[in-house]
A tleap script that builds the chain and sets N, CA, C and O, in Angstrom:
source leaprc.protein.ff14SB
mol = sequence {
  NMET THR ILE ASP GLN THR GLU THR MET PRO
  ALA PRO THR ILE GLU SER GLU THR VAL GLU
  SER LEU MET GLY PRO TRP LYS VAL VAL VAL
  MET ASN ASP PRO VAL ASN LEU MET SER TYR
  VAL VAL MET VAL PHE LYS LYS VAL PHE GLY
  PHE ASP GLU VAL ARG ALA ARG LYS HIE MET
  LEU GLU VAL HIE GLU ASN GLY ARG SER ILE
  VAL TRP CYS GLY LEU ARG GLU LYS ALA GLU
  HIE PHE ALA PHE ILE LEU HIE GLN TRP HIE
  LEU THR ALA VAL LEU GLU ARG ASN GLU THR
  CASP
}
set mol.1.N position { -4.634 63.697 -0.708 }
set mol.1.CA position { -5.821 63.801 0.116 }
set mol.1.C position { -5.595 63.013 1.402 }
set mol.1.O position { -5.129 61.874 1.359 }
set mol.2.N position { -5.919 63.604 2.529 }
set mol.2.CA position { -5.768 62.933 3.808 }
set mol.2.C position { -7.133 62.666 4.400 }
set mol.2.O position { -8.099 63.384 4.143 }
set mol.3.N position { -7.187 61.625 5.192 }
set mol.3.CA position { -8.447 61.280 5.855 }
set mol.3.C position { -8.429 61.878 7.244 }
set mol.3.O position { -7.478 61.694 8.004 }
set mol.4.N position { -9.477 62.586 7.562 }
set mol.4.CA position { -9.605 63.164 8.883 }
set mol.4.C position { -9.689 62.036 9.908 }
set mol.4.O position { -10.451 61.087 9.719 }
set mol.5.N position { -8.921 62.127 10.983 }
set mol.5.CA position { -8.872 61.074 11.982 }
set mol.5.C position { -10.215 60.861 12.654 }
set mol.5.O position { -10.463 59.771 13.170 }
set mol.6.N position { -11.092 61.855 12.672 }
set mol.6.CA position { -12.389 61.689 13.319 }
set mol.6.C position { -13.372 60.951 12.431 }
set mol.6.O position { -14.374 60.421 12.912 }
set mol.7.N position { -13.089 60.914 11.133 }
set mol.7.CA position { -13.974 60.171 10.227 }
set mol.7.C position { -13.720 58.685 10.399 }
set mol.7.O position { -12.578 58.254 10.560 }
set mol.8.N position { -14.750 57.936 10.367 }
set mol.8.CA position { -14.573 56.483 10.441 }
set mol.8.C position { -14.974 55.879 9.109 }
set mol.8.O position { -15.917 56.321 8.453 }
set mol.9.N position { -14.247 54.886 8.747 }
set mol.9.CA position { -14.543 54.179 7.507 }
set mol.9.C position { -15.692 53.222 7.773 }
set mol.9.O position { -15.776 52.636 8.852 }
set mol.10.N position { -16.577 53.060 6.796 }
set mol.10.CA position { -17.677 52.118 7.004 }
set mol.10.C position { -17.133 50.696 7.129 }
set mol.10.O position { -16.176 50.315 6.454 }
set mol.11.N position { -17.752 49.942 7.990 }
set mol.11.CA position { -17.325 48.554 8.186 }
set mol.11.C position { -17.655 47.754 6.932 }
set mol.11.O position { -18.720 47.929 6.340 }
set mol.12.N position { -16.742 46.880 6.531 }
set mol.12.CA position { -17.039 46.057 5.358 }
set mol.12.C position { -18.234 45.156 5.638 }
set mol.12.O position { -18.398 44.646 6.746 }
set mol.13.N position { -19.047 44.973 4.640 }
set mol.13.CA position { -20.216 44.108 4.801 }
set mol.13.C position { -19.998 42.816 4.049 }
set mol.13.O position { -19.367 42.792 2.992 }
set mol.14.N position { -20.516 41.766 4.596 }
set mol.14.CA position { -20.440 40.468 3.940 }
set mol.14.C position { -21.682 40.336 3.074 }
set mol.14.O position { -22.811 40.497 3.536 }
set mol.15.N position { -21.442 40.043 1.830 }
set mol.15.CA position { -22.564 39.886 0.926 }
set mol.15.C position { -23.436 38.732 1.387 }
set mol.15.O position { -22.932 37.656 1.707 }
set mol.16.N position { -24.748 38.953 1.421 }
set mol.16.CA position { -25.648 37.900 1.884 }
set mol.16.C position { -25.594 36.686 0.976 }
set mol.16.O position { -25.818 35.564 1.428 }
set mol.17.N position { -25.299 36.896 -0.297 }
set mol.17.CA position { -25.198 35.777 -1.225 }
set mol.17.C position { -24.035 34.871 -0.851 }
set mol.17.O position { -24.147 33.649 -0.945 }
set mol.18.N position { -22.923 35.457 -0.428 }
set mol.18.CA position { -21.760 34.676 -0.014 }
set mol.18.C position { -22.072 33.875 1.238 }
set mol.18.O position { -21.757 32.688 1.317 }
set mol.19.N position { -22.688 34.520 2.209 }
set mol.19.CA position { -23.051 33.828 3.445 }
set mol.19.C position { -24.020 32.706 3.133 }
set mol.19.O position { -23.880 31.599 3.653 }
set mol.20.N position { -25.003 32.983 2.289 }
set mol.20.CA position { -25.986 31.971 1.938 }
set mol.20.C position { -25.339 30.802 1.211 }
set mol.20.O position { -25.726 29.652 1.421 }
set mol.21.N position { -24.352 31.084 0.354 }
set mol.21.CA position { -23.714 30.001 -0.385 }
set mol.21.C position { -22.935 29.084 0.544 }
set mol.21.O position { -22.780 27.897 0.257 }
set mol.22.N position { -22.443 29.624 1.658 }
set mol.22.CA position { -21.740 28.788 2.621 }
set mol.22.C position { -22.707 28.056 3.547 }
set mol.22.O position { -22.459 26.915 3.938 }
set mol.23.N position { -23.795 28.709 3.889 }
set mol.23.CA position { -24.721 28.147 4.865 }
set mol.23.C position { -25.832 27.320 4.221 }
set mol.23.O position { -26.338 26.376 4.829 }
set mol.24.N position { -26.204 27.667 3.012 }
set mol.24.CA position { -27.342 27.031 2.379 }
set mol.24.C position { -27.175 25.531 2.223 }
set mol.24.O position { -26.090 24.996 2.447 }
set mol.25.N position { -28.230 24.864 1.845 }
set mol.25.CA position { -28.168 23.407 1.723 }
set mol.25.C position { -27.308 22.955 0.540 }
set mol.25.O position { -27.375 23.527 -0.548 }
set mol.26.N position { -26.514 21.936 0.771 }
set mol.26.CA position { -25.635 21.355 -0.242 }
set mol.26.C position { -25.841 19.860 -0.297 }
set mol.26.O position { -26.222 19.236 0.694 }
set mol.27.N position { -25.589 19.290 -1.457 }
set mol.27.CA position { -25.721 17.849 -1.661 }
set mol.27.C position { -24.340 17.245 -1.879 }
set mol.27.O position { -23.492 17.827 -2.556 }
set mol.28.N position { -24.127 16.073 -1.294 }
set mol.28.CA position { -22.949 15.277 -1.588 }
set mol.28.C position { -23.408 14.202 -2.569 }
set mol.28.O position { -24.269 13.381 -2.255 }
set mol.29.N position { -22.815 14.223 -3.766 }
set mol.29.CA position { -23.210 13.310 -4.829 }
set mol.29.C position { -22.038 12.388 -5.135 }
set mol.29.O position { -20.935 12.843 -5.440 }
set mol.30.N position { -22.293 11.083 -5.050 }
set mol.30.CA position { -21.272 10.104 -5.408 }
set mol.30.C position { -21.502 9.720 -6.864 }
set mol.30.O position { -22.615 9.395 -7.278 }
set mol.31.N position { -20.411 9.769 -7.626 }
set mol.31.CA position { -20.474 9.487 -9.061 }
set mol.31.C position { -19.966 8.070 -9.344 }
set mol.31.O position { -19.159 7.520 -8.595 }
set mol.32.N position { -20.456 7.501 -10.436 }
set mol.32.CA position { -20.026 6.167 -10.841 }
set mol.32.C position { -18.576 6.206 -11.312 }
set mol.32.O position { -18.115 7.199 -11.874 }
set mol.33.N position { -17.879 5.120 -11.074 }
set mol.33.CA position { -16.531 4.976 -11.598 }
set mol.33.C position { -16.329 3.510 -11.994 }
set mol.33.O position { -17.010 2.628 -11.471 }
set mol.34.N position { -15.414 3.254 -12.897 }
set mol.34.CA position { -15.214 1.881 -13.369 }
set mol.34.C position { -14.263 1.061 -12.492 }
set mol.34.O position { -13.911 -0.063 -12.849 }
set mol.35.N position { -13.849 1.609 -11.362 }
set mol.35.CA position { -12.795 0.984 -10.567 }
set mol.35.C position { -13.329 0.208 -9.364 }
set mol.35.O position { -12.979 -0.956 -9.166 }
set mol.36.N position { -14.171 0.852 -8.569 }
set mol.36.CA position { -14.582 0.275 -7.289 }
set mol.36.C position { -15.666 -0.790 -7.436 }
set mol.36.O position { -16.608 -0.644 -8.215 }
set mol.37.N position { -15.503 -1.861 -6.667 }
set mol.37.CA position { -16.502 -2.929 -6.651 }
set mol.37.C position { -17.746 -2.457 -5.914 }
set mol.37.O position { -17.669 -1.614 -5.021 }
set mol.38.N position { -18.887 -3.006 -6.296 }
set mol.38.CA position { -20.148 -2.628 -5.655 }
set mol.38.C position { -20.112 -2.925 -4.161 }
set mol.38.O position { -20.597 -2.123 -3.363 }
set mol.39.N position { -19.551 -4.054 -3.775 }
set mol.39.CA position { -19.473 -4.411 -2.349 }
set mol.39.C position { -18.605 -3.411 -1.580 }
set mol.39.O position { -18.880 -3.110 -0.418 }
set mol.40.N position { -17.569 -2.905 -2.225 }
set mol.40.CA position { -16.699 -1.914 -1.594 }
set mol.40.C position { -17.476 -0.611 -1.357 }
set mol.40.O position { -17.376 -0.018 -0.283 }
set mol.41.N position { -18.242 -0.169 -2.349 }
set mol.41.CA position { -19.020 1.068 -2.219 }
set mol.41.C position { -20.039 0.930 -1.093 }
set mol.41.O position { -20.228 1.865 -0.315 }
set mol.42.N position { -20.698 -0.224 -0.995 }
set mol.42.CA position { -21.653 -0.473 0.090 }
set mol.42.C position { -20.937 -0.353 1.434 }
set mol.42.O position { -21.438 0.302 2.347 }
set mol.43.N position { -19.777 -0.977 1.557 }
set mol.43.CA position { -19.020 -0.929 2.799 }
set mol.43.C position { -18.642 0.512 3.165 }
set mol.43.O position { -18.740 0.894 4.331 }
set mol.44.N position { -18.216 1.307 2.191 }
set mol.44.CA position { -17.839 2.698 2.457 }
set mol.44.C position { -19.052 3.493 2.936 }
set mol.44.O position { -18.944 4.252 3.899 }
set mol.45.N position { -20.196 3.334 2.287 }
set mol.45.CA position { -21.405 4.052 2.697 }
set mol.45.C position { -21.788 3.687 4.134 }
set mol.45.O position { -22.208 4.549 4.905 }
set mol.46.N position { -21.644 2.436 4.483 }
set mol.46.CA position { -21.971 2.005 5.842 }
set mol.46.C position { -21.014 2.630 6.857 }
set mol.46.O position { -21.446 3.094 7.912 }
set mol.47.N position { -19.737 2.644 6.546 }
set mol.47.CA position { -18.739 3.195 7.476 }
set mol.47.C position { -18.818 4.719 7.586 }
set mol.47.O position { -18.783 5.267 8.687 }
set mol.48.N position { -18.926 5.395 6.451 }
set mol.48.CA position { -18.876 6.862 6.446 }
set mol.48.C position { -20.182 7.479 6.948 }
set mol.48.O position { -20.159 8.410 7.753 }
set mol.49.N position { -21.323 6.962 6.475 }
set mol.49.CA position { -22.615 7.567 6.803 }
set mol.49.C position { -23.402 6.797 7.849 }
set mol.49.O position { -24.421 7.285 8.337 }
set mol.50.N position { -22.945 5.599 8.200 }
set mol.50.CA position { -23.692 4.785 9.159 }
set mol.50.C position { -24.949 4.179 8.566 }
set mol.50.O position { -25.872 3.814 9.294 }
set mol.51.N position { -24.989 4.069 7.229 }
set mol.51.CA position { -26.156 3.474 6.578 }
set mol.51.C position { -26.261 2.008 6.957 }
set mol.51.O position { -25.252 1.343 7.188 }
set mol.52.N position { -27.502 1.504 7.022 }
set mol.52.CA position { -27.681 0.069 7.159 }
set mol.52.C position { -27.467 -0.573 5.792 }
set mol.52.O position { -27.312 0.130 4.793 }
set mol.53.N position { -27.457 -1.886 5.743 }
set mol.53.CA position { -27.180 -2.616 4.507 }
set mol.53.C position { -28.140 -2.230 3.378 }
set mol.53.O position { -27.713 -2.025 2.242 }
set mol.54.N position { -29.422 -2.133 3.688 }
set mol.54.CA position { -30.434 -1.840 2.659 }
set mol.54.C position { -30.223 -0.450 2.066 }
set mol.54.O position { -30.242 -0.283 0.846 }
set mol.55.N position { -30.023 0.539 2.921 }
set mol.55.CA position { -29.842 1.910 2.430 }
set mol.55.C position { -28.528 2.046 1.651 }
set mol.55.O position { -28.483 2.711 0.616 }
set mol.56.N position { -27.468 1.418 2.149 }
set mol.56.CA position { -26.178 1.477 1.460 }
set mol.56.C position { -26.284 0.841 0.076 }
set mol.56.O position { -25.750 1.380 -0.894 }
set mol.57.N position { -26.973 -0.309 -0.026 }
set mol.57.CA position { -27.150 -0.972 -1.322 }
set mol.57.C position { -28.011 -0.134 -2.257 }
set mol.57.O position { -27.753 -0.093 -3.460 }
set mol.58.N position { -29.033 0.535 -1.722 }
set mol.58.CA position { -29.903 1.399 -2.538 }
set mol.58.C position { -29.072 2.499 -3.204 }
set mol.58.O position { -29.197 2.741 -4.404 }
set mol.59.N position { -28.220 3.161 -2.410 }
set mol.59.CA position { -27.394 4.237 -2.969 }
set mol.59.C position { -26.346 3.693 -3.935 }
set mol.59.O position { -26.066 4.311 -4.962 }
set mol.60.N position { -25.771 2.549 -3.611 }
set mol.60.CA position { -24.787 1.941 -4.514 }
set mol.60.C position { -25.428 1.616 -5.862 }
set mol.60.O position { -24.829 1.849 -6.912 }
set mol.61.N position { -26.663 1.071 -5.828 }
set mol.61.CA position { -27.351 0.745 -7.090 }
set mol.61.C position { -27.702 1.999 -7.875 }
set mol.61.O position { -27.646 1.988 -9.105 }
set mol.62.N position { -28.062 3.078 -7.190 }
set mol.62.CA position { -28.305 4.342 -7.887 }
set mol.62.C position { -27.039 4.807 -8.602 }
set mol.62.O position { -27.092 5.243 -9.752 }
set mol.63.N position { -25.915 4.712 -7.921 }
set mol.63.CA position { -24.640 5.090 -8.538 }
set mol.63.C position { -24.382 4.209 -9.756 }
set mol.63.O position { -24.021 4.703 -10.824 }
set mol.64.N position { -24.568 2.914 -9.590 }
set mol.64.CA position { -24.285 1.956 -10.661 }
set mol.64.C position { -25.222 2.138 -11.861 }
set mol.64.O position { -24.773 2.134 -13.008 }
set mol.65.N position { -26.506 2.295 -11.597 }
set mol.65.CA position { -27.508 2.345 -12.674 }
set mol.65.C position { -27.710 3.747 -13.251 }
set mol.65.O position { -27.928 3.898 -14.453 }
set mol.66.N position { -27.637 4.772 -12.398 }
set mol.66.CA position { -27.923 6.144 -12.850 }
set mol.66.C position { -26.664 6.995 -12.999 }
set mol.66.O position { -26.716 8.115 -13.508 }
set mol.67.N position { -25.541 6.454 -12.551 }
set mol.67.CA position { -24.293 7.193 -12.654 }
set mol.67.C position { -24.018 8.125 -11.502 }
set mol.67.O position { -22.958 8.750 -11.458 }
set mol.68.N position { -24.958 8.239 -10.550 }
set mol.68.CA position { -24.800 9.145 -9.425 }
set mol.68.C position { -25.865 8.874 -8.375 }
set mol.68.O position { -26.929 8.329 -8.667 }
set mol.69.N position { -25.556 9.265 -7.155 }
set mol.69.CA position { -26.532 9.164 -6.069 }
set mol.69.C position { -26.257 10.267 -5.062 }
set mol.69.O position { -25.106 10.515 -4.701 }
set mol.70.N position { -27.312 10.929 -4.611 }
set mol.70.CA position { -27.195 11.942 -3.560 }
set mol.70.C position { -27.205 11.192 -2.241 }
set mol.70.O position { -28.210 10.590 -1.862 }
set mol.71.N position { -26.081 11.234 -1.549 }
set mol.71.CA position { -25.946 10.449 -0.324 }
set mol.71.C position { -26.118 11.275 0.949 }
set mol.71.O position { -26.309 10.715 2.028 }
set mol.72.N position { -26.053 12.609 0.830 }
set mol.72.CA position { -26.195 13.448 2.017 }
set mol.72.C position { -26.546 14.861 1.598 }
set mol.72.O position { -26.097 15.323 0.549 }
set mol.73.N position { -27.352 15.564 2.410 }
set mol.73.CA position { -27.686 16.980 2.192 }
set mol.73.C position { -27.545 17.731 3.512 }
set mol.73.O position { -27.895 17.220 4.576 }
set mol.74.N position { -27.029 18.949 3.423 }
set mol.74.CA position { -26.906 19.769 4.624 }
set mol.74.C position { -25.969 20.939 4.403 }
set mol.74.O position { -25.746 21.363 3.269 }
set mol.75.N position { -25.415 21.464 5.500 }
set mol.75.CA position { -24.552 22.635 5.434 }
set mol.75.C position { -23.268 22.334 4.666 }
set mol.75.O position { -22.764 21.211 4.677 }
set mol.76.N position { -22.759 23.357 4.005 }
set mol.76.CA position { -21.620 23.173 3.113 }
set mol.76.C position { -20.379 22.625 3.823 }
set mol.76.O position { -19.705 21.741 3.293 }
set mol.77.N position { -20.077 23.133 4.995 }
set mol.77.CA position { -18.868 22.684 5.689 }
set mol.77.C position { -18.910 21.174 5.946 }
set mol.77.O position { -17.916 20.477 5.743 }
set mol.78.N position { -20.046 20.685 6.386 }
set mol.78.CA position { -20.200 19.243 6.635 }
set mol.78.C position { -20.173 18.480 5.313 }
set mol.78.O position { -19.601 17.392 5.238 }
set mol.79.N position { -20.787 19.041 4.271 }
set mol.79.CA position { -20.778 18.399 2.950 }
set mol.79.C position { -19.345 18.278 2.430 }
set mol.79.O position { -18.965 17.244 1.882 }
set mol.80.N position { -18.550 19.340 2.603 }
set mol.80.CA position { -17.146 19.287 2.186 }
set mol.80.C position { -16.386 18.211 2.965 }
set mol.80.O position { -15.531 17.516 2.415 }
set mol.81.N position { -16.709 18.090 4.234 }
set mol.81.CA position { -16.082 17.066 5.072 }
set mol.81.C position { -16.388 15.664 4.538 }
set mol.81.O position { -15.490 14.834 4.397 }
set mol.82.N position { -17.668 15.410 4.244 }
set mol.82.CA position { -18.047 14.095 3.718 }
set mol.82.C position { -17.392 13.832 2.359 }
set mol.82.O position { -16.910 12.728 2.107 }
set mol.83.N position { -17.373 14.833 1.492 }
set mol.83.CA position { -16.743 14.653 0.179 }
set mol.83.C position { -15.261 14.323 0.344 }
set mol.83.O position { -14.735 13.459 -0.357 }
set mol.84.N position { -14.591 15.004 1.264 }
set mol.84.CA position { -13.175 14.732 1.523 }
set mol.84.C position { -12.973 13.290 1.989 }
set mol.84.O position { -12.078 12.595 1.509 }
set mol.85.N position { -13.807 12.850 2.922 }
set mol.85.CA position { -13.694 11.470 3.421 }
set mol.85.C position { -13.927 10.477 2.288 }
set mol.85.O position { -13.194 9.495 2.165 }
set mol.86.N position { -14.936 10.721 1.464 }
set mol.86.CA position { -15.212 9.815 0.331 }
set mol.86.C position { -14.031 9.774 -0.626 }
set mol.86.O position { -13.706 8.712 -1.157 }
set mol.87.N position { -13.386 10.906 -0.852 }
set mol.87.CA position { -12.192 10.935 -1.707 }
set mol.87.C position { -11.077 10.095 -1.087 }
set mol.87.O position { -10.333 9.421 -1.800 }
set mol.88.N position { -10.961 10.135 0.243 }
set mol.88.CA position { -9.953 9.323 0.923 }
set mol.88.C position { -10.208 7.833 0.706 }
set mol.88.O position { -9.270 7.036 0.688 }
set mol.89.N position { -11.476 7.461 0.540 }
set mol.89.CA position { -11.858 6.077 0.257 }
set mol.89.C position { -11.816 5.798 -1.249 }
set mol.89.O position { -12.215 4.717 -1.683 }
set mol.90.N position { -11.349 6.736 -2.033 }
set mol.90.CA position { -11.209 6.618 -3.491 }
set mol.90.C position { -12.540 6.538 -4.237 }
set mol.90.O position { -12.639 5.902 -5.286 }
set mol.91.N position { -13.554 7.187 -3.683 }
set mol.91.CA position { -14.821 7.336 -4.403 }
set mol.91.C position { -14.862 8.741 -4.988 }
set mol.91.O position { -14.302 9.679 -4.421 }
set mol.92.N position { -15.526 8.874 -6.121 }
set mol.92.CA position { -15.679 10.180 -6.750 }
set mol.92.C position { -16.926 10.840 -6.184 }
set mol.92.O position { -18.040 10.352 -6.374 }
set mol.93.N position { -16.730 11.955 -5.485 }
set mol.93.CA position { -17.843 12.680 -4.880 }
set mol.93.C position { -17.725 14.152 -5.228 }
set mol.93.O position { -16.630 14.713 -5.249 }
set mol.94.N position { -18.870 14.770 -5.501 }
set mol.94.CA position { -18.914 16.196 -5.816 }
set mol.94.C position { -19.969 16.861 -4.942 }
set mol.94.O position { -20.867 16.204 -4.416 }
set mol.95.N position { -19.840 18.181 -4.795 }
set mol.95.CA position { -20.837 18.970 -4.084 }
set mol.95.C position { -21.695 19.710 -5.085 }
set mol.95.O position { -21.202 20.205 -6.099 }
set mol.96.N position { -22.979 19.782 -4.797 }
set mol.96.CA position { -23.906 20.557 -5.616 }
set mol.96.C position { -24.811 21.353 -4.702 }
set mol.96.O position { -25.167 20.893 -3.617 }
set mol.97.N position { -25.186 22.547 -5.136 }
set mol.97.CA position { -26.186 23.329 -4.393 }
set mol.97.C position { -27.483 22.567 -4.406 }
set mol.97.O position { -27.862 21.996 -5.429 }
set mol.98.N position { -28.172 22.550 -3.280 }
set mol.98.CA position { -29.493 21.926 -3.191 }
set mol.98.C position { -30.514 23.004 -3.487 }
set mol.98.O position { -30.969 23.699 -2.579 }
set mol.99.N position { -30.871 23.146 -4.733 }
set mol.99.CA position { -31.769 24.221 -5.165 }
set mol.99.C position { -33.224 23.954 -4.786 }
set mol.99.O position { -34.059 24.848 -4.922 }
set mol.100.N position { -33.545 22.764 -4.321 }
set mol.100.CA position { -34.936 22.433 -4.000 }
set mol.100.C position { -35.357 22.971 -2.660 }
set mol.100.O position { -36.554 23.104 -2.407 }
set mol.101.N position { -34.401 23.293 -1.772 }
set mol.101.CA position { -34.742 23.794 -0.429 }
set mol.101.C position { -34.741 25.294 -0.399 }
set mol.101.O position { -35.004 25.891 0.645 }
savepdb mol mol.pdb
quit
């Protein structure tokens, strides 16, 4: 079977679910680990996110007491960037869909 040269193939469509999964809101979650000192985690939060001392300590205590803390929410590309930076600082960070927005 040959395709007539005058026929045009339909343009591929991007599934809206895929676009939404990339664009939709994402959370950067820092997980507890038995390695890093609390003061070190506070310092990393201040350097990476620009948190003040109070906010950095609040998130560090959430990690310590609850095992996790949501430190940032926004577009996936930026969330991946923050998670990568946190990994470079040897913190355990994961991305989660922000289903509340």
